[in-house]
C-alpha positions in Angstrom: 20.5 -25.0 14.4 21.4 -25.4 10.7 20.9 -22.1 9.1 20.2 -23.4 5.6 18.8 -26.9 6.1 18.1 -28.8 2.9 15.7 -31.8 2.8 17.6 -35.0 2.1 14.8 -36.6 0.0 12.5 -34.8 -2.4 9.0 -36.1 -3.0 8.2 -37.2 -6.6 4.7 -35.6 -6.4 3.1 -32.4 -5.4 0.1 -31.8 -3.1 -2.3 -31.3 -6.0 -1.3 -34.7 -7.4 -1.7 -36.3 -4.0 -5.2 -34.8 -3.6 -6.3 -36.2 -7.0 -5.1 -39.7 -6.1 -6.8 -39.6 -2.7 -10.1 -38.4 -4.2 -10.1 -41.1 -6.9 -9.5 -43.8 -4.3 -12.2 -42.4 -2.0 -14.8 -42.2 -4.8 -14.0 -45.8 -5.8 -12.7 -45.0 -9.3 -9.5 -46.9 -8.6 -7.9 -48.7 -5.7 -4.8 -47.7 -3.8 -2.5 -50.0 -5.8 -3.7 -48.5 -9.1 -3.5 -44.9 -7.7 0.1 -45.5 -6.5 1.1 -46.7 -9.9 -0.8 -44.0 -11.8 0.5 -41.1 -9.9 3.9 -42.5 -8.8 3.0 -42.0 -5.1 3.8 -44.5 -2.3 0.8 -46.6 -1.6 0.9 -46.1 2.2 1.0 -42.3 1.7 -2.3 -42.5 -0.2 -3.8 -45.0 2.3 -2.9 -42.7 5.3 -4.7 -39.8 3.7 -7.7 -42.0 2.6 -8.1 -43.3 6.2 -7.6 -39.7 7.6 -4.5 -40.7 9.5 -2.8 -37.7 8.0 -4.0 -34.5 6.4 -3.9 -34.0 2.7 -2.6 -30.5 2.6 0.1 -29.1 4.9 1.3 -25.5 4.2 4.8 -26.1 5.5 7.0 -29.0 6.5 8.6 -29.4 9.8 7.5 -28.4 13.3 5.3 -25.3 13.8 6.9 -21.9 14.1 7.3 -20.3 17.5 5.1 -17.4 16.4 1.9 -18.6 14.7 1.7 -18.2 10.9 -1.0 -15.5 11.1 1.1 -13.2 13.2 4.3 -14.0 11.2 2.4 -12.9 8.1 1.3 -9.7 9.8 4.8 -8.9 10.9 6.2 -9.6 7.4 3.6 -7.4 5.8 4.2 -4.7 8.3 7.9 -4.8 7.5 7.1 -4.4 3.8 4.9 -1.5 4.5 7.5 0.3 6.6 10.2 -0.3 4.0 7.9 0.9 1.2 7.3 4.3 2.8 10.9 4.8 3.9 10.9 3.5 7.4 12.8 0.2 6.9 13.9 -1.6 10.1 17.3 -3.1 10.7 17.7 -6.7 11.8 18.3 -5.6 15.4 15.2 -3.4 15.4 13.1 -6.3 13.9 14.3 -8.7 16.5 13.5 -6.2 19.3 10.0 -5.8 17.8 9.5 -9.6 17.9 10.7 -9.7 21.5 8.1 -7.1 22.5 5.4 -9.0 20.7 6.4 -12.3 22.3 6.5 -10.8 25.8 3.2 -9.0 25.4 1.4 -12.2 24.2 3.1 -14.6 26.7 4.5 -17.0 24.1 6.4 -20.0 25.4 9.7 -19.8 23.4 13.2 -21.1 23.5 14.5 -17.6 23.0 16.8 -16.1 25.6 14.9 -13.2 27.3 12.2 -13.7 24.7 14.4 -12.3 22.0 15.0 -14.5 18.9 18.4 -15.0 17.5 19.8 -14.5 14.0 19.1 -18.2 13.1 15.4 -17.6 13.6 15.7 -14.3 11.7 17.3 -16.1 8.7 14.6 -18.7 8.6 11.9 -15.9 9.0 13.3 -14.0 6.0 13.3 -17.2 3.9 9.8 -18.1 4.9 8.4 -14.7 3.8 10.8 -13.8 0.9 12.4 -11.0 2.8 16.0 -9.8 2.5 18.4 -7.3 4.1 19.1 -4.3 1.8 21.7 -1.7 2.1 20.0 1.7 1.7 21.6 4.0 -0.8 24.4 6.0 0.9 24.5 9.7 0.6 27.8 11.4 1.2 28.0 14.4 3.6 29.0 16.6 0.7 25.7 15.9 -0.9 23.5 16.7 2.1 22.6 20.0 0.5 23.1 19.0 -3.1 20.6 16.1 -3.1 20.2 13.2 -5.5 17.7 13.8 -8.4 17.0 10.0 -8.6 15.8 9.9 -5.0 13.8 13.1 -5.4 12.2 11.8 -8.6 11.3 8.5 -7.0 9.8 10.4 -4.0 7.5 12.3 -6.4 6.6 9.1 -8.2 5.5 7.7 -4.9 3.7 10.9 -3.9 1.9 11.1 -7.3 0.8 7.5 -7.0 -0.5 7.8 -3.5 -2.4 11.1 -4.2 -4.0 9.5 -7.3 -4.8 6.3 -5.5 -6.5 8.2 -2.6 -8.0 10.8 -4.9 -6.5 13.6 -2.9 -5.0 15.8 -5.7 -8.0 18.2 -5.3 -8.3 17.8 -1.5 -5.7 20.0 0.2 -7.5 19.7 3.5 -6.5 16.0 3.6 -2.8 16.5 2.9 -0.8 17.1 6.1 2.8 17.7 7.1 4.5 17.2 10.5 7.8 18.5 11.6 9.7 19.5 14.7 11.8 22.6 15.5 13.6 24.0 18.6 12.6 27.4 20.1 15.0 29.2 22.4 14.0 31.0 25.6 16.0 34.1 24.6 15.9 36.1 21.3 18.4 35.1 18.6 17.2 36.7 15.4 16.1 40.2 16.4 18.7 42.8 15.4 19.3 46.1 17.4 20.7 49.5 16.4 24.3 50.1 17.4 27.6 51.7 16.5 29.2 50.3 13.3 32.1 48.0 13.9 31.2 47.3 17.5 29.6 44.0 18.8 26.2 44.4 20.4 25.1 42.4 23.4 21.8 41.7 25.0 21.3 40.9 28.7 19.5 37.5 29.1 18.4 35.6 32.1 19.3 32.1 31.0 22.4 30.5 29.5 21.1 31.1 26.0 21.3 27.4 25.2 18.0 26.4 26.8 15.9 25.3 23.8 12.5 23.6 23.8 11.5 21.1 21.1 8.1 21.7 19.5 6.3 19.4 17.1 3.9 21.0 14.7 1.3 19.6 12.3 -0.5 21.5 9.4 -2.4 20.8 6.2 -2.3 22.3 2.8 -5.2 24.7 3.4 -3.6 26.1 6.5 -5.3 24.3 9.3 -3.1 23.7 12.4 -3.2 21.0 15.0 -2.4 21.6 18.7 1.5 21.5 19.0 3.5 19.2 21.3 5.9 21.0 23.6 8.8 19.0 25.0 10.7 20.3 28.0 13.9 18.9 29.6 13.0 17.0 32.7 11.7 13.7 34.2 8.0 14.6 34.7 5.4 17.0 33.3 3.8 19.5 35.7 0.5 21.4 35.7 2.5 24.6 36.2 3.6 24.4 32.5 0.1 24.9 31.2 -1.3 28.3 30.4 -4.9 29.3 30.0 -3.9 31.5 27.1 -1.9 28.9 25.3 -3.0 27.2 22.1 -6.1 25.0 22.8 -5.4 21.3 23.6 -1.6 21.8 23.4 0.3 18.6 24.5 3.2 18.5 26.9 6.0 16.0 27.5 9.3 15.8 29.3 12.4 13.9 28.2 15.9 13.6 29.7 17.5 15.8 27.0 14.5 17.8 25.9 14.4 16.0 22.5 11.6 13.9 21.1 11.8 10.1 21.6 9.8 7.2 20.3 7.5 7.0 23.3 6.6 10.7 23.2 6.1 10.6 19.5 3.9 7.6 19.6 1.6 9.2 22.3 1.3 12.4 20.3 0.5 10.5 17.1 -2.1 8.2 18.7 -3.8 10.9 20.9 -3.7 14.0 18.7 -2.6 13.5 15.1 -4.3 10.3 13.9 -7.7 11.0 15.6 -7.9 14.3 13.8 -6.7 13.1 10.4 -9.0 10.1 10.5 -12.2 12.1 11.1 -12.9 12.0 7.3 -10.6 9.4 5.7 -8.6 8.9 3.6 -5.8 11.3 4.5 -2.0 11.7 3.8 0.7 12.6 6.3 4.2 13.5 5.1 7.2 14.0 7.3 10.9 13.5 7.3 11.2 10.5 9.6 13.9 12.2 11.7 11.6 13.1 14.5 12.0 9.7 16.0 12.1 6.0 15.0 8.5 5.5 13.8 7.1 2.3 15.1 5.1 -0.4 13.4 2.3 0.2 15.9 1.8 3.8 14.5 1.8 2.6 10.9 -0.7 -0.2 11.7 -3.0 2.3 13.6 -2.7 4.8 10.7 -3.6 2.1 8.2 -6.6 1.1 10.3 -7.8 4.7 10.4 -7.3 5.3 6.7 -4.2 7.5 7.1 -1.3 6.9 4.7 2.2 8.0 5.9 5.0 8.9 3.5 8.6 9.7 4.5 10.5 12.5 2.8 13.8 11.6 1.2 16.8 11.9 3.6 18.7 15.2 3.3 16.0 16.8 1.3 13.7 18.3 3.9 15.1 21.8 3.2 13.8 21.4 -0.4 10.6 19.5 0.1 9.2 19.9 3.7 6.5 22.6 3.8 7.1 23.6 7.4 10.8 24.0 6.7 10.3 25.9 3.5 7.9 28.5 4.7 6.6 28.3 8.2 9.5 28.1 10.7 11.4 31.1 9.5 8.3 33.3 9.8 7.4 31.8 13.2 10.8 32.3 14.7 11.0 35.9 13.6 7.7 36.5 15.4 8.8 34.5 18.4 12.0 36.5 18.8 10.0 39.8 18.7 7.7 38.6 21.4 10.6 37.4 23.6 12.3 40.8 23.3 9.1 42.5 24.3 8.6 40.2 27.2 12.2 40.7 28.5 11.8 44.4 28.4 8.8 44.0 30.8 10.6 41.4 32.9 14.3 42.4 33.1 16.5 39.8 34.6 13.7 37.2 34.9 13.9 33.8 33.4 11.0 32.9 31.1 8.7 30.5 33.0 7.3 27.5 31.2 3.7 28.7 31.4 4.7 32.0 29.8 6.6 30.0 27.2 3.3 28.2 26.4 1.4 31.4 26.3 3.8 33.1 23.9 4.0 30.0 21.7 0.2 29.9 21.6 0.1 33.5 20.4 2.7 32.8 17.6 0.9 29.7 16.5 -2.5 31.4 16.4 -1.2 34.5 14.6 0.6 32.5 11.9 -1.0 33.4 8.5 -2.6 30.5 6.7 -1.1 31.8 3.4 2.4 31.1 4.8 1.4 27.5 5.4 -0.2 27.1 2.0 2.9 28.6 0.4 5.0 25.9 2.1 3.1 23.1 0.4 3.3 24.9 -2.9 7.1 25.3 -2.6 7.4 21.6 -1.7 5.5 20.6 -4.9 2.9 18.8 -2.8 -0.1 20.9 -3.4 -0.6 21.8 -6.2 1.5 18.7 -7.2 4.6 19.7 -9.1 7.5 17.3 -9.5 9.7 20.0 -11.1 9.6 22.3 -8.1 13.3 21.7 -7.2 15.7 23.8 -9.2 18.5 22.0 -11.0 21.2 23.9 -9.1 20.0 22.2 -5.9 21.1 18.8 -7.2 24.5 17.2 -7.1 25.9 18.0 -10.6 27.2 14.5 -11.4 24.0 12.9 -10.3 21.9 15.4 -12.3 23.9 14.5 -15.4 23.4 10.8 -14.9 19.7 11.4 -14.3 19.2 13.3 -17.5 21.0 10.5 -19.4 18.7 7.9 -17.9 15.6 9.9 -18.7 16.2 9.5 -22.4 16.5 5.7 -22.2 12.8 4.8 -21.8 12.0 6.7 -25.1 14.6 4.8 -26.9 13.3 1.5 -25.4 9.8 2.3 -26.6 11.2 2.8 -30.1 13.1 -0.6 -29.9 10.0 -2.4 -28.8 8.2 -1.4 -32.0 11.0 -3.0 -34.0 10.5 -6.8 -34.3 13.2 -9.1 -35.5 11.3 -9.5 -38.8 11.0 -5.8 -39.3 14.7 -5.2 -38.8 15.5 -8.1 -41.2 13.1 -6.7 -43.8 14.4 -3.2 -43.5 18.0 -4.3 -44.0 17.2 -6.7 -46.9 15.4 -3.9 -48.8 18.4 -1.7 -48.5 20.5 -4.7 -49.7 22.4 -4.7 -46.5 22.2 -8.3 -45.1 22.3 -8.9 -41.4 25.7 -9.6 -40.0 27.1 -9.7 -36.5 28.7 -6.3 -37.2 25.6 -4.6 -38.7 24.6 -1.4 -37.0 21.2 0.2 -36.6 21.5 3.9 -35.6 18.7 5.6 -33.7 18.6 9.2 -32.4 21.2 9.8 -29.7 22.0 6.1 -29.4 24.2 3.8 -31.3 22.8 0.3 -31.6 24.2 -3.1 -32.7 22.2 -6.1 -33.9 23.8 -9.3 -32.8 22.6 -12.6 -34.4 25.4 -14.7 -32.9 24.1 -18.0 -31.4 20.6 -17.1 -32.4 20.3 -15.0 -29.2 18.1 -12.5 -30.9 19.4 -9.8 -28.6 19.6 -6.1 -29.4 22.7 -4.7 -27.6 22.8 -1.1 -26.5 26.3 0.4 -26.4 27.6 0.9 -22.8 27.0 -2.8 -21.9 23.3 -2.6 -21.3 21.6 -5.7 -22.8 17.8 -5.9 -23.4 15.9 -8.8 -24.9 13.2 -7.6 -27.3 10.5 -9.6 -25.6 11.4 -8.3 -22.1 9.5 -5.6 -20.4 12.0 -3.0 -19.2 11.6 -1.7 -15.7 13.8 0.4 -13.4 14.5 -0.5 -9.8 12.8 2.1 -7.6 14.4 3.6 -4.6 11.4 4.2 -2.3 9.0 1.3 -3.2 
């Protein structure tokens, strides 16, 4: 298959012109010979449409696509939605998604194992004006010192969504979801001992047996039932506890970590039903829990729930559960484990007891701590300046501050028409020349009249036409 096929002949008319010609012949205003001459369209082309041998309007040339146009549009729009909120798919993930769709709907395709190849993908991108983008890389050294451009764009997105959904005064509709691991032996609790000597604690397990928990809270302190993920192949009734948190979900995975299937089930059965009870609602999370699937975003959209992804490597600065909740919970968790071990020396913590203790910790968590997490993250109340300057990469912060001054200078420039500049300079008896300079605050400007380009040049090789509307390419949208 030719990846970039180009039509050998180009029609001298468009569909609108053809439609006019056919209508005039059908109404008897002119005959087919006159229409062909008037509109420069082959006579037989007009006759075929008049006699209904061919349709007048065809949305695309060539044979029909393997996947019908309606579903292709849904897929393309879904990819745009995922990319908009930070969940952009790779080409491989996109093709895998199409393969699942083709298999589920029993399409007859020429694809091997129902999975399209990269030629189909190239044509699909062209049909729907899509492209592959390289996400902005973040060096390891900047995982802690994050990029102010990315954080600022995140707050732009958050501000826009909160305003669009009218949620700035509705903390009950703003939610955060995150995961954390809880050990089966105490790690944080300190004991009294002789100075200079290491202290030990007798435990029943290896000390490396951790359990992944997924938590969901909102900005007024409400809590959803958590998801507990143990290591194993199957879930068992023995894991449940009558004294655990009501409606707690359970799952088992090979390594005890969350995966796409488990995450999808928890979202569809627990999170989205609760958040959609009184739409609209907003869910914010870091996207690292698992690869969020298009199915989840489509279901969320259907239920009136908007999902926003936190910037990479910034959850320690922006994630409410990370900022306030987990530290307090794990301190309480360790204290309960120490107490349990004193009563059950040498006994390994059973899974039902794990559920009971976790339920106690989750119930006892003060709602003020949860609300404080949303405040620290600048989510509620909304505050884009919540991240201190010292948390940012110094070089990026310097560039960001420089760029923040540019829009103000541009607004000043837009008020200066070519005539105004000419008049100002003529009054001061300083005729316009290629070397003339116009100095504005903090910015050296040059006016260049060469070749009648009417371009104001900003030093540092940034060129702006006075008639152009200046916009900056966003990172999240």
